[in-house]
N, C-alpha and C positions, 0 to 999 in steps of 0.2 A: 503493498500499501503506499508506504513511506517512498521509495526509489519512482515510481509512477505518479505521486502527484508532486515530486521533485522535479520531475524532467516538464509536467505539465505547466508547474511554476515557472522554470527557466525558460521555456518555451514561450509563455505569455510576455515575459522581464525582455525577451532577446527580440519580440516584434515590438516592443517599445523603442529598446536601445539602439538597434541596427540602422532604423532610418534615419535616427540621429546619431548617426557614430561620428560626425565631424566634428558634434559638440562635446563629445566624451571627455578628451583631452581638457578641455576647459574648464570642464564641469568636477574631474580630479583637481586639477590645478587649484580650484577657488577653493575645493574642501584642505589641503594643504596649506593652502594660503591664509586661509581665514581661522585655521589650528596653532598655527604658528603667529601671529602676529600680535604685536604687544599687548592689545585690549583681552585677547581670549587667553593670554598666556596670564594675565594678571586677573580672569574671572576664573580660570583655571586655580590660581595658585588660592584665591579667597576661597574657592569651594573647597579647596584640599583642607584649608584650616580649618573649615568650619564640617570639614567632614561630609557635608551634603555629595560632592561630587563624586566621593571616592563611593559611597553608599550606593547612588543611583548605576555609578558605572558598572560595580563589581556584579550587582543584584540584577541587574539586566545583560550581563554578558553571561551569567550565570544562566539566566532564564533562556539565553542561545544555544547555549552547547554545552550545560551541567559539567563543564571541567571544572576537576576539584571537589564534586559531591560523591563522587563513590558509586554513582549509580552504573555508570558505563562498565565498571570493572567486575558487578553481578551478571549484566548481559554476557560481554566478553569472555567471562568465565565459562560459561554455558556454551562457547563456540568450539568446534573438533579444530583446535589449532596444534601446531609439530614445535610449536615455540611460545611460550609467555611474552617474549620481547616482541615477536613478530606480529601478535594479535594487539599488542600496545601501540603499534606503528600506526595499525587500522584505528586504533582511537585516535590518534593525531590526526591522521585523514580526514575523519568525521569532523572535528574541529575545525579545520579548515575548509571544508566544503560548505558547511555550515554557515559558520562567521565571516570568510574570507570573501566566499564565491557569491552566495545567497545572499547575505545581509549586503554585499556591496552592491549588487544588480538592485535590490528595491532599492538601496540611497539613490543611485542611479534615474531610476525612475521617478523618485521623488524628486530630484534635483532637477532633469530633465523637463517636467511638467510647469515649473517656475511658480508652484504654489506656495502661502507661508506657511510657513510650521507653527500654526496657533492653535492646532486641533490635536485629537490623542494620534496617535501614531499607526493605529489600525485604520481609522477614521482618513487619516490624512494617505494610508497608501491605497485605499479603495478611491479616494478620491484622484490622484495621479493616474492609475490605472485607467479609471473612466476618462480620463482628458485625452488618451490616446486610444483608446480601444473601445468607449462608447458607454452605453450605459451596462452593456451587458458585463463589462468590466468588472460590475461590483458585486455581481452575483458568481464569477471566477473566483476572484480577490476570498469571497466567504466559504464558498463551498472547498477552497484550499486550506483556508483557516482551519475550516470543520474535520476533515481529514488529517490534518497533522494535529489537531490537537486529539482528536478519537484516538490515534496513534500514541499520542505520549499518554495520553492516559491508559493504554492498554500497557503500556512498557513501564508504567510505575506502578501499575498494579500488580505485576510479574514480579518487579524489583521487591516491595512489600510482602510479598509471599514470600520469596525466597529468602529474605530475612526471618521472617515466624517461622517458616520450616526449620531453620538453623538453628532457632532457640527451641524449637518442638514444642511448640504451644497444639498442636494435634488439629483434630478437622472442626473443630467446635471455635479454635481460635480464628483458622482461616478463613470461617463463614462469619465472623463478628467483623473480621478485619474487612470483608466485601461489601458486608452493610454499610459500615462507615465510610467505606471508601466511594460508593454510591452516593451515600447522604451528601460528604463533603463536596461530588461535583456537584448535583444539584445544587445546592447552597451557594456553590461560586460563581453559578449561572444567575442568582439575584443578588448578589450583595453589591456591595458598590465596588467601582473597579479597584478603588484607592485602599481599600479595604482587604479584598483578596492580596493584592501586592503588598499589602504590608504584613499579612498573617504570614503568607509564603516567603517572602523574605526572612523571617523569623526561623520557619521551620528549614529553609533551605541552610542559614547558618549554622541550626543545630546538627544538621546533618553533615554539614562540611567541617565543623571541630573534630569528629573521631577521626574522619578521614585522612585529612591533614595531617593529624599526629600521625596515622600508621603510616601514611607517605613516608616519613621522616624516620620514622622507626624501622621502614622496611628500605632503608634507602642501600642500603649493603648488599640486600638481597637483587633490587631494582639493577644493581651496578653488575653483579656478577651475572644476571644472565644475559644481560645485554653484551658483555663481554664472550660469554658462551655463543650466543645468536651471530655477536660478527665475527667471533671465529671461525664458527661451522662453514658460514658467507666465504669465508679467505679460502678457507679450506677447499669447498668445493670450486669454486672460480681457479684454483691453483690446476685443478685435475681437469677443468674442462678441455678440450682439442683446440688448439686457434686456427678457427677458420682461415684465417689468412695467407697461413702456409699451404 
């Protein structure tokens, strides 16, 4: 489901960007210039001192790729992989595709539209696509958001059940978890968006704490596995015949 929706969204973004390809370098230059100008630097410093910029930046980044949360390790742990380090590289690739590729394409669509950034991110994205692709673009973005959200809910449900199974809570515990999970999804749809984000930020923070501690404590294991995988690659490449001969 996710690769299919990803390709559809990618196609929609490229349908907007490719006809205006000559404007893309100027838009990218605008992003870099505005980010590095003195006024932006002063605002960034002030935001850092108050903690607001860091909090919002980190929390939105976590929503984008879940890096540092520990959820990806649960999913990748179920994969049939020959090397933990190799599977970890797939995790890095996912973050790159999600954050660098997809988010950059969305930013280009929004900036090429020329719309003022005075609305919520989702509404602004819908308006930007609609400006290029017509009224049907709103349904396209809504459908993409629905499927991405639905797939994310299934993924988080799976991660939660895996954690409870590890703790051996039994079938009743799993059933209670599913009921609470479904209830939270329903409540999240009717609560104020700001309330949902604040609660999510708090829960993500509570998830990140033990995971980041585990990353530090297991850094030696990570280094050994990475070296083992690297040595294996070098060994295999040294035994490969040189086709140039």
